N, C-alpha and C positions, 0 to 999 in steps of 0.2 A: 724197783719201783713199787711193787706191791709187797715187799718183804714185811713191812710193819703190819699190814692187814693180815697177811698169812700168819705172822707170829701171834697176832691177837687172837685169831681163830684157834690156833694151836693151844694157847693158854686156856681159852674157854673150854676146849675139848678135854684138856687135862683135868680141869675142875669138875666137869660133868662126869668123867670117868671115876674120879675120886669120890664124888657123891654117890655114884652107882655102887661102888665097892663098899662104901661106909654103910649105906642104908638102901639096899635094893628095893624094898617095899615103898619107902618114902620117895625114892626116885621115880618109881613106877606111878605112884599117885600124882606126883608133881607133873610128870609127863602127860598123864591123862587130863589133868586140870589145864595144862597149857594147850593141849589139843582142843579141849572144850572151849577155851577162851577164844582161840582162833576161829573155831566153828561158829560160835555166837557172833563174832565180828563179821563173818561172811554173810550170815543170815541177816544181820542188821544192815549191811551195805545193800543187799538185794531188796530188803523191805523198804528202806529209805529211797532207793532208786525208783521204786514203783510210785512213790509220791511225787517225783519230779515231773513237770509237764513234758509231754512228748517232744516238744521243740528242744528242750534242754537235754533229754536222753539222747536224741539224735546227734547233737553236737558232741556229747561225751563219747559216744560210740565212734564218731569220726575223729576223735582225739583233737578237738578244737582247743585253742588256747583259752586260758582262764579269762583273759580280757574279752574274747569273742563271746564266751558263755555269759560273762557278766553283762555285756551289752544287751544280749537277748533277754536275760533275766529281768533287767531293768525295764525293757520294753514290755515285758509281760506283767509288770507291776511290782517287782521285788524292790526293796530299798536296801541300799548299802548301809553298812554300819554308820558311816558318817552322815548319811541322809537321815537315818533314824535318830541319831544323836542330835542333829540340828533341829529336828522336830521337838525333842525334849527341851532344847534351849527356848524355842518359841513358846512352849507350854509353861516355861518357868521352872521346870524340874531339874535343870542343869544349867551350867554356865558355858559360855563360848570357850573360855580357857580350858575347862575340863574336857570339853568335846574335842578341841584341837589336840590336847595331850593324848587322850584315849584313842584317837583315830589318826595319829600322826603317820602311821605306816600305810594308811588306806588312801 
């Protein structure tokens, strides 16, 4: 069942081992950069999380559904992409057709 996934991981591991053997210094630097990238991402997540209203943070911690979080966010004054796009239509900056195409999955 998971044979394809395991095979994929094995191939990636072989490529990483080959890169390590070919250029250990370059592999080390690339690994450091990857770690820094992940670290910066974590810092960004925590920083942006502090900007969220307490009601939203509470729902995220409770693992509420995206729909439930969205309802609370709208109640707090957030606009969905479609709502913002419809405002652009009212302002004459966009067309209804463009709005419906751009927000079809929302």
